[in-house]
N, C-alpha and C positions, 0 to 999 in steps of 0.2 A: 296408806300409808299419812303420816302425820304430815299438816300444813303447816306449822311451826316449825320443820326442822329443820336446822340452815348445814353447812359443810362448810368449809373453809379452804378454799383453793391456795393456801400460799402466797408464795406471789402470783400465781397466775391471774389473779380478777386487778391487781394494780397493775400488771399491763397492759390488759383489756383494756383498760378504765383510760391507762394513759395513749394505745393508738387509738387509730381511726373509727373504734368498736367504743359505742356506746352504752351504757346502762341507764336501763331505769331507776329514776330517782324513789323509792319505794314511799316516800314522807309527801311526795308529791304529782307522782305519775302514776295513780291506779290505772293496774289495766283492766280486772272488772269490771266488769258493769251489767246490770240486772236487768234495764228499760226491752231489751227486747220481749223474755224471757217472760217477765211481766205483761208482752203484750198479749203475749203469745195464753196466758193464764186465765179458768173463768170457773164463776161455780155454778153447779148446777146441784141440785137439791134430786136424788133419783128414786122413781120409784121403788115402792117394795119389791125386795128376788127375791125368794123362798130361798135360807140360809148368809143371805150377805149381810154383814151388820159392821158396824164399825163402834166404833170410841165416841162417845155425846151424842150431842143432836146439833142438825147445824146444815147447810148446805155443805160440799167438798167443793174444795177443789185441784181442780182438774187442768187440761193441757190441752190445744189443739194441737195438731198433727204437722203440718202444714204450713208454713208461709209462702204466701206466691207474691211472686213481684210487679207493680202495676207498672204500667207503662209512665205516671208521673213519678213512682220513686215510689210509692206507697207499699203497700202489705194487703194482702185477703189472708185471712186466717180461713186455711179450710180442711176438709179431714180427708179420710182414705176412701179409693173406693169409690164404685160410681152413689152422684149424689139424686135420691128425687124429691124432688119440690115439694112432690105433693103430700109424703109423709114427714119430707123435714132431715133423711137417714141417711147414711152411706151406708155403701154395700158393706167397709169393713166397720166405720163408726167413729167418728169426732176427736175419744181422746183414746192413749192407750196405756196399757199398764205397764209397758216400756221406758213410755217419757216420762209420764206419772214419776216413776221408780227415779228414774236419772235425775230428774231435773228435781225429785226431794235432795238429794245427795248434794245439787248441787247448792242449794240452801240454808242445808246443814253445814257443809264448808263455810259456805259463805261468812254464814253467825258464825262459824271457829274462829275464822282471821278478824272481823273488823266488830264480831257482837254484836250490829244491827238488831234491833228489837222483831221488826216486817220481817227480817228472813227464817225469823226462828215459827214467828206465829207460821206463814207462808209454807214452810216446814210439816209443821201439825198439821192445816192445809190437806196439802196432798199426800203424807202418808194415814190419812186417815181415806180416801180415798180410794189407794191401793189397798188399804185393807178392808177396803166395801168389796173388791175384786177377787177377795182372795174365799175359794168355796171353805167347805164344813172342811172336805177333805185336805186342804191343804193347799193345792194350785188353786191357779187364781188364769182367771179371765182378761182375754187380750185388751176386748175391742169395749169401746160406752158411746151411747149414740148420744147427739144432743140434747138432748131431753134428759138424761142417765139412764136409761134402761141399757143394761148391758142386751151383747151383743155375743155369746157364744163363738157362733158358726160361719163368725164371715165366709164374703166374698171378696174377691177370689179366696178361694177354701185355703185356712192357716191349721201348720200340724204342728200339732194333737189338734182335732176337731174331737167335738168340740174342744175350744180352748184351754179349759180345767180335766179335761179327761187323763193328764197327764203331764212327765216333768215336760220345761219349756226353757229357751230364755229368760219368758217374762216373767216362769219364775224364781230361776237366778235372780235378774235382775229386786228383784220385790227381795229378797232375801238378803244385795247388798242393802235397801235403800231400809229395811228397816233392821241391822248390824247396826250401823254408822246412824239412825233414829237414837235406838236404843240408846248406844255409845253419850248420845248429847243429854237426851233428857231424862235419864239419869240421873241429872246433875239437875236440872232445873223443871222438871216436874214427872215424881214419883209414882204417879198414878199415870200415865200417859206413856210411860217407861214398861207398867208391868204390863202394860195393855200391849202394849205392843213385842216386849220378851212373850207371850202370851203366842201372836201371832207370828212372831217368827221361830219360836220350840215348835205349831203347828205346822209347817213350811219345812224344819226338817224332816219330822216325824215324815213328813210327803218324800223327802231323797233318800233319806233312810227307806219305805215298804219301796222305795221304784227306780230305783236306782244303785245307793251303796247296798245291796241286798246282795250286787254281784261283784260284791271287794276282792280283792284276788285274783278273778277272773278276768283273764283276757281274753282279747278275739284274733284271729288271725288275718294280715291284710297283704296280701302279695308278697308274703313265705315272713312280716314283721310281724310280731306280740305287741298291741295296742292295748292299753287297758282298759276294760269294760263297764268302770264304773263314774264312767264321767258324764255327766248332765246331757241327754240330746245327744253321746256321744261325743264331744266340744269340747274341748280345754278352754276353750276361748266363752263360753254361755259355762263354765266352771271360773272360770278363771274370775265372770264375775259374783256368784255365790265367796267363793276364797276375800275376796273384801270386805264385802257384810260381815260372816262370819268369824272373821279375825279381828275383827272391830267389834262382835258383841264375845266372843274369846275376853281379849285386851277389857272390853270393861267389865269381865266377871261372869260370863255366860258358863252357859251350865254344862259339864263331863262330855254328854251326848254332842256338842256345837263343837265341844275341840275335838272327839272324836270322829266328825265329819270335815271338816276341815285338816284334819293330819289325814284323813284319807284322798280328798280330793285333790289336796295338794299333792299326795305322791303320783296320784296320777297323773295331772299334765306334769311336772317335771320330768313321768315318764317321757311324753311327748317329744323332748328334745329327741335333734337327727345335725345328720354330719360333722362335718372338722372345717379347719381352718380353712384350707382348701377343698370341701365334699360340699357339695350341695347338699341340704338349706345355708348351711355356713354354722351353725349348732344354733339351729333357729326352731323356737316352739315350737312344733306345728300346730295350729289345730283345730282339727280336722280329727277325728278316733276311723274314721275309713276311709280316708287315703293318704300313701305316701309319699303325695303329687302334689297336695292341692298345700298354699299358703297364702291365707288371707290378712287385712293388715287391720281390719273393719272386725272390732271387739277381740283385741289379740293382743288382751291383757293381761296373759299370761305372766311375762317375769316380774308384772307389780303386783301380778299376787303371789306369785309365790317370794318375791321381798319383803311382801308384807309378811305373809306365812310362816317365812321365816326368822324374823324379830322375835312375832309371836309365839311358834313353838321352840325357840331357840335352838331349832336348827339348820347345818351349817346348808346339807344336799339342799335346800330351796332356791340358798344364796347361790352355791357355784352352776343351779340351770338357767336361777333369771344374769348372774352376768353372762354363762354364756354367749345368748340371748341377743344380750344390748352392747355389750362388748363385740361381738362375732359377726350376726348377721346384719343387728341397726347398721352399723359404719358404711358396713356393704353398699345395704339398700339406698342409706344416704345418696351415695359419692354414681347409681345408675340412676338417679334422680329420683330420688323421692321412693316418701309410703306409697311407693304404687296401691293403686287395692287390689292387686292381685298376683300372683307368679302360681303359675296353675302348670307344669311346672316354670314352661317360658312365662316373661311377665308380661303377660298377653293385656291383664288388664290395668292400663295406665292411668285410671282415672285417682283421682287422689280425695278422699274426701277427712274432716276434720274429726271424725270418728278414729281414724287409721293414726291420725297423727297424736292425735290427743294421748291415744295406744302408747305412741311411742315414747312422747315426753314422760307422761308417766313413771312408765318402766324405769324412764334415765333415771328420772327426782329420786325413785323408790329405793336405786345402791346408796347408797352410804363407799361411794369411790369421787378422786376426780376427773377421771377422763370422762365418765357417765357425766358427769356434771356442764365439761369442756361439750363434752357431744349433745347436748340438751339446748344449749344454744343453733344451734346447726339446724333441728328438729324444728324448734322457735319459730323464727326465722320462717315456714312455714307461710303462717299466718301475715306475716308483715312483708311479703312479698316478693321475700326467693323462692318462685315456684314456677312451673310452667310459663304458666299467664303472669308474671314478671308483674302484678301485682296483687298491693296485698288483701285477702279475703275475709281480712276480722278491723272491725270498725271499732274503735273504743269510744267513739262519739255518744252510737247507739245501743251499743252489743249484741251485731250482728254478726255470724259467724257465714258465708255462702253456703251454700248446699255444696257445694266441689269442684275440683277442676276437670277434665275429662282433657284424654292423653295428647288430645292436640293445642292445650292449651285453652279452651276458652271457659270463664269461665260460669257459675248456674249460679247465677243472683237472687235463686228464691234464696230462702232462711229461714225455715222449719228447725222443727224442737229438736233435733237427734244434734242439726249441726250444731245450733245454739246453744245448748247442754254442755259438747265436749268442746268446745269453743273455752265455756265460760270454765267451765273444768280445768284448764289448758289455761286460762288468763290466769285462775282463784292461784293455782301452780307458779302460777312466777313472783305472782304478787306477794305472794309466801318465799319465796327464793329472788326479792330481789339483788341476789348475787350475776345469776344469770346476765350473761351478754343478752343484749339486741341487735344481733346481727340485722343488717338491712345494707341492701346493695342488689346488682346484678349479680347473676347464681352462674357459673358452670361447672361444666361438670365431667370426667375423663373415666368413666369404669363400663360395667357389664354392657356388652354389644347382643345384637342379637344378627343373625346374620338365616336366613329363614332358609330351611332346607330345600324347598322348592326350585332355588334360585340355584340350584344345580347345572349344572351338564353330566346328564347321564343319572338313569334311575327314571320313575314314570312319577307324577304326581298325582297320588287318589285323594277322593273330597268324600269323605265321609258324607251320614245323611247331616248328622249334627258333627258339630262341631265338640259339644262337649260330652265328654266319654261317658261318664253319670258320678265319677273322680275323677276327674282332671278333663284337659282344654289341651287339643290340636290349638296349634298356634298357625291364627293367618285362617283357620276352617283347613285346613288340609295339609300334609303328609310326604313327603319322601317315600318309594318301595325299589329298594336298592337291589340288585339282585348278580353285583361283577361292580362297578367300576364307578364315583360322583366323584365331579373335580368344584369347585366354588374358587370363587374369584373372591376374597378378603380385604376390608381396607387396611390398608398397613399401619403402623404402629413403633415407632420412637422406640420401646420396650416388649420384654416377650413377653407371653399374654396365655393362663393359661387357658385348656382348651377344654367344653364340655361339653358333647354333643347331647343333644336330649333325642335318648330312644327305646324306642316300645319291647320293653322287656317280659319276657313269658315264661311262663311254668312247662317247658318242655323238655326230652330226652332231648334230643340235638338243636340246641338254641342258632340263631345265627352266627356268627362270631366278625365284626371287622375293626382290619388291619388301617391305622389315617397316619399317613407322611407328608410334608410339604421341602419339596423341596432339595428331596429324594434323603429326608432322614427321616426316621421312625418317631410317632411321636406317644404311640402306644397303641396298646391294640383291647378290644372289648367284648363281650363274656353278654347277649342280650340275654339272661337270663335272670326270672326270679325264681319266691319259692311258691308253696301253691295262695290261686285267688283270695281263700277263705272270707269275708263277708266283703269285700271293697265286691262295684259294681260290676265292672267291667274283669275282663280278665286280662289281665295283664296289667304294668303301669309302667309309666312315661318316668323317663326318671335321668335327669344329666348326671352327667360320667364322668369325674375328669379323669383325661390323657395323663402317661406316667408323666410325660415332657411336656415342658410347653414350648406353642410356637416362636419362633422364634422370632424375633425384632427384623423390622417390613417383609416380614415376608407378607405374601399378597395374595398365596394358593396354598388350595387345604384339598387334601384328596382321600379317600373314604374308597379301600380294596374290601369287597362280604365276600363270608363264607355264608351261602343261602341267604334267606327273603328279609333282610335288613329294615324296619319300618322308622324315619327319621325327623323331630319335627321343625328342630329346631339347632341352631350352635352357639354354644355360647362364651362367648370372649370375652376372659376376667383379666387385665392389667396389671401383671404384679406388685405396683402400684396407681392404686386409682383415686381418684382424688377429685372433693368437690371447692369449687372457691366462690364466698358470697364475704363482696363489697372485699374489706382488707383480711378479712382471715380464711385462713386455708384448711381445709379436713383432706388425710394423705391417709387411704387404708392400704395395709400390707400383706399381700398372702405370698413370699418371698419365701427364701428359705434359709436366708441369710442376711443381717443388719449393714441397712445401704444408709450413706447419708446423701438427701436431693438435692437438686438446686430448688432454693424459695427460699425472697427477703423474710426477712424479721425474726423477731424468739419464737423459739419450738419448743413444743412440751411434748411430750413421749411415749409415750403408758404403750404399757404391753396385752398381752390377752386379756386378760382378763380388768386388764382398767386403770390398774394402780400405774401411777410415772416414776420408770427408772432412767428417764435423761433428765435434760433443757438446757436452752438456747443453741445446739446445732442444726439444723432442721434431718435427723433421722429418724430413722424409719426399724423398727424390728420384728420379725416374724410373726402373723399371727396377731398383731397390734396398729394403731393411728398415729397418728400426730397431728397438733394440733397447730398450724404455726397464725402467732396474728403481725399486718405490716404495722 
């Protein structure tokens, strides 16, 4: 993403400024603050390690992994894993390639935005450390001990083990940092840029040899064909590599890099699933071994596709990114914000900066007015519009706290990952001062979960593990139905889509379920999926949308099965869901027709791609979203 890009939102921003919504003043209120990230930094002169070299001489710049909040309000820097005071080592290590790479991106973007010489020097120091961690095979050792000793095999075990034996998240993040590093240093230090180019080409060669060799091949996952050439079978990991490859190709990178970029972007784009009314609502799924798993952390897929689209002038990538940002993200926001995991029921409702930043970066990478409006609602998480009702970012220190639990408890630690992604978000907001700063109490009316086990009828089954290997049973159990089950559901003043989360199986005689409410038939489901393929478990947990919505004010739901069905939960989605933050309201429609709703303020109506289609009255259109500023 070009951090200096601006998108003018017509008159919408003027209205925002005139309302109770405040705007950050770019000239006097800088959100980014590198103080806490600087606190996490250290220098190390590692002992010689066979095959590991770097540019120049002198200490390397590294970054402590965690910072624990102390009773007196201070922070203590620590590493990962069990600490052994006798050897001054950790089971994992003090510093790691993942955080060093992403911190380098922070300092590079800070320099691009503010031209602060210390940021450029810090980025250089971090990139020298990152390349020291790179092995001659192009892969990367993940962990380093406090004295600089490499720890290729961490405890607990990381995969791959040893960590430089194959493709990995940290190899993908190394490509990200090297690509953005080359883009900057080719204009300021050609010798160092040439070194970064050589190391990046070494990494690309490793990806060609280990991953892209499978280009054009597909894995079967519960009946769906998913690309087999994603890094560690992850669209999330691959997306971070794509960010670096895009920067490198934009800066004149090699034909090999352009080819890798194109093929990786093709793979990510093929991970889109669902539709306006079907789970996962046009989201790009992050994991190529499950059709039932969406997680927020590392989900940079739409950002990567938007950037790749601009680099390669390929609209199909932008189309996939738009679907994720205009389709899934608004529903995620009205359901309570960027939860860590919908597996496929929203189970992991903790929220961390890594997931929030991925949503924000994606919205800003799309050159659409609707996504810019949505970005304000995402960014508000940092400023107190979250389950805790408190700021997660402290601009006076540069700290971003390590997350919020599903019940609203803040983890006051502030480690490298949260600090890094908080700063990436703040730099993005500093580069886009036209994004409204929303604050105030937040209220949600979106996706609801009815646990299957609350039914009358059926039998509750508790498996040995809630995790199936590719998804997770919510509440650790499920309902087995061979007959009839009835639920009491909370009433709503509007119709709701009904999405039973059922375990689909590959069998000639699958179970069927017919759903009714108050004598009205809502739909019939066939609990069948295709061949298991490489997925870790037979069958697939999937939310399936019933043909007819639950009527307004309905309080009962019934299921009649033929054969034995396994039901995890029932998801209820209002035809128009909403999120209110202070005086700003977001409305999201899965209705089949346009509707004018009751809302005070000036409304901006966007279609399913984020294009402005109306303004003034609070109109919502099918598959679209509306922002109302009071």
